N, C-alpha and C positions, 0 to 999 in steps of 0.2 A: 503493500501499499505507500504511493505517494502522499508524504505531509503537506501539504497545501492548501491554503486559505479559499475561501468559498469566494465566488464572484463578487465583489464590491466592497468586500468584508474591511472593516477598518478595526485593525485589533491595536492596534502599533500607536499608545500616546506620548507628550513630552516625557522625556526623561530629566531633562532642568531647564528649568527657570526660562535662559535667557536664549534655549533655542524653541523651533517648531518643533509639529507632532513629525514622527517619521512617514515616511512615505508608504504608501500600499500598491502591493502589484497583487493583476485579479489574477485567481484560477479557477478552474472549473469545479475539480474534485473535493466534495466534502470531507471531512477529518473528524475521528471521534474526540482530537486534542482539542479543537476550536467548537466544537459541540459543546465540550464541559465547561471550557472559559465563557461561552456567553452564556450559560448556567450558573456560571457562579462556583464551579465546583472545578477550585484552583488544585488540589491533590489529585484530582483525576486527571485534570490537564496536563498536570506535571507529568504523570506516572505515563499517560499517554505520547506524549512529546518526548520523554527519554527512552521508550520502546523504540519511537521512529528515529532518534539518534545512533541507537549502536547499528542502525541500518544504514547510516551516513546520508540522513536527507537533512541538507541544507536550512529550509524552515523552521524544523523543530530544534535546530540549535538556535534559533533566534527566537525561538518563542520561550526557549530556557531563560536564554538571558532577560527576554522581556520579564517572566515571571520573578526571575530574583531580583532586578532593577528597582520592580515595584512594589515588592514584598508580597507578592499574588498566592500568598496560602504559607509563604514561608518569611523567615524573617528577611528584610534587604538586605541585598551583600551587593555591592557593585564590583568588587573583585571577581566573586563567582557568574557574577552577570556578562562581566567582561572578558572572561574564560570562554565562555559558551558565545558569543557573538565572535569573537576572534576565531572560532572553529567555523562558524557558519560563512564569517567574512572569507575565510580561505578558501571555502567550499564555491563561490559566488556568491553569495546571497547580498543584492544590495540592499535592504533595510538593514541586516547586519551591518554592512562596512557603515550606513549610515549610523547607525545607533553605534559602534563602536568610535567612529570619529566624532561623537558628542561626549562622549567620556574621555578620551584624549584629549580631548580639547580643554574640560575643566580638570582634568586630573582625578576623577572619579574611578577609584577600584584600581586606577592604572596611574603611573609616572605622565603626569601632562606630557603629553609632546604632540603639538602643534602641526608639524612638518607630518607626520604618519596620517594624522588627520587629515591633512588636507590631501594625502595620496586616497583616502577609502573615501572622502566628500568627493572628488575628482570622477573616480567609478561609479560610486552610483547615482550622480550626474549623468552620466556618460548612460546609466541603466534608465533613465528617464525620471528618478524621485524627485518633485520639487522640492522638498527640503533639503537634498543634499545640494540641488541647486542651487538654492537660495546660500547655503552655508560653505557653498565652495567660494562663489560670490563675494564674501562678505571677507573670506581667504584673499581674495585675490584686492581687495579693497586695504587692507592690513599695512600690506608689505612689511609682513614678518616671517612666515611660513614660508610664503612665496614672493616674488618679486612683485610688486603693486602692477596692476595689467586693468586699470578699471575702463578699456574697451570691452575686454574678456567679460569685467566683471556685469558692464551693463548685459552682455549679451546672452549670460548665463539666468540674469533677473528676468530677462524677457522670457525665457525658457520658462521658468517658475511661473511668474504672473500669468504668461498662457493657460497654467493650469490651476489659476484662480488663488495664487497661494499671495495673502492678504500682505504680508511682512516685505514680499518681494515687491508687488506693486507700489506700497508704501514707499520705499526706498527708490524703488526707478524712478516714481515721481518728483523725488528729488534731484535726479540727472536732470530729468527734463525742465524741472523749473530752475535749474543753475545752469544748465546749458551744459555740463561738464562729459566730454564725450560722445555727447549727442546736441543736435543742435534744440537749443533754446526753446522750447514748447511750452508755454502756460496753459493752453487750452487743454495740453496733453498731459501735464501733470496733473492741473486740478480733474480729470477726467479718471485719470489711477488712482488720485486721495478718493474718489468718490466712492471707485470698486471696492478700493482696501475698507473702507466706510463701512458697506452694506454688507462685505465678509465679518465687521466686527472688533476692526481692529481698532482700538479705543485712541490712537493718538492720531491716527485720519477721522474719526469720526467727529474730535473737536474742532482738526483744521478744516473741514469741510463746513460742518456747521457754523463756525465763523464766518466761512466766506459765504454760508446760505444766509446768516442772519443780516449780514452788511450787505448782502449783494455784488460782492467783490470778485470780478470772476467768474460769476456764476448767477441765476436770476436768482434774486431774491427772494427765501420763502422762508419764513420765522419758526412756523409751524414744524416744519419738516427738518430745523437746525434744531428745536427744543429737543426733538424727539431722541435726534444724534445727541445733542447735549445728555439726555436723561440714561441712555445706553450705555453711553462712557463712563457716566457719573457712578451709574452701578457696578460699575466693571472696578470700580474705586479709583478712577484717573480725577487727581486733586485738580488739576486744571478744567474739569469739564465742571467737579463739585464746586468750586470756586464761579465759574460762568453761570451756573444753574441758580447758586444761591443769588447774585446779582440780578438775574431773568426774574425772581420770586422778592425780592427784595422791592424792586422797584416797577414789578407790574408788567415788565418790557416784552407782550404777545403771549402772556398769561393772567391770571386774575391774582392779585397781589395776595400773599402769604406768608408772613412773615416769620412763624413758626416754623415752614419748611424753609424757607428764606437762610434762618439761622443754623437748622440740622445742617444743610450744604455746607456753610461758611465753617461752621463745626470741624466738621470733617476734614475739609480742606484745608483749615490752619493746622488741623493735626496733622496733615500730610507733609509740612511745611511752605502749604502757600498763602503767603500774607495778603492783608487785603485790609489798608486804613480804613476806607471807607466804611468797608463793610462791619468792621471794629468797631467804630463809631454808630454803624446803625444797629448793632449787638447793643451796646452800652443804652441806649433808648427802649430795650425792651422791657416789659414791665416783669419783676420777678415770677409768675405764673408763667409766660411765653417764656424765658429762657430755660425755666426747670422743664417743658414739654419739650424743648427743642434740644438740652440734654439730653432728655431720657431716649427720643427718636434718634441721635446720633448715636447713641450708647447701643440701644436696640440692633442700629441698621453697621451696626461695626461685630457684632457677635453674631448677628444672623450672617453676616458675610467674610468674617476675617475671621473670628471665633475669637474667646477669651471673656 
């Protein structure tokens, strides 16, 4: 039995906060390990993967790496995960090449080695994984593991962007905005920012919302902008929280709501975004309004961050 993923299944997610989710490769044959994983039977998934791994199946090695990197039914162990990913990468599995590259980039479970990571990203990028294409583009921008090559970086960002990779679209927008290695094209930059925002990239949401709210470079649409600010604020973006606080404090496009405004200001300020005007606004609230806003901010933090 060949150990493969079902067509369209996405089983690989972000290993490290600073990197995007792993790519997925479609396959047609169902398998018991991924069926067990879908059911939440991590022990069963590990046992099935171990069986397939003994037969030399690359995807089985990759799944075991994922199980240990995420602590699915086992204690999280990046060193063990890296070992499984390395075996799968040697067997040519692009997802494993990407995953191992991520661990090497951060020094998780292995000695940090961005040169080796670059080679793995390049192989996985050539195999068509959008996250590998994005990460290899970053390598080419850094001038560290590889000589800086912005033109090639743009090319890889374009490939990842074509696969709806949100960060690739956002970074590519910056190249078009600045005219770096491509012809300067503000309209293209705005469109890529819009696309990244639609894919949930919070910084892109803030930037495009500001453009929409002010009608700068795009059609003015306050209602659409506010929706983007709300989406980004709920993701914890402090700039969006600050903008939303202003919107509710002064009734800009919405009905004025002092307590909601204060809640978002407290959250943004707690994340390091200061705003003197909103500090003055906060000081004018009644003790009851201030208490409700603080409680709302605390509840939001517990619900979204924990603690």
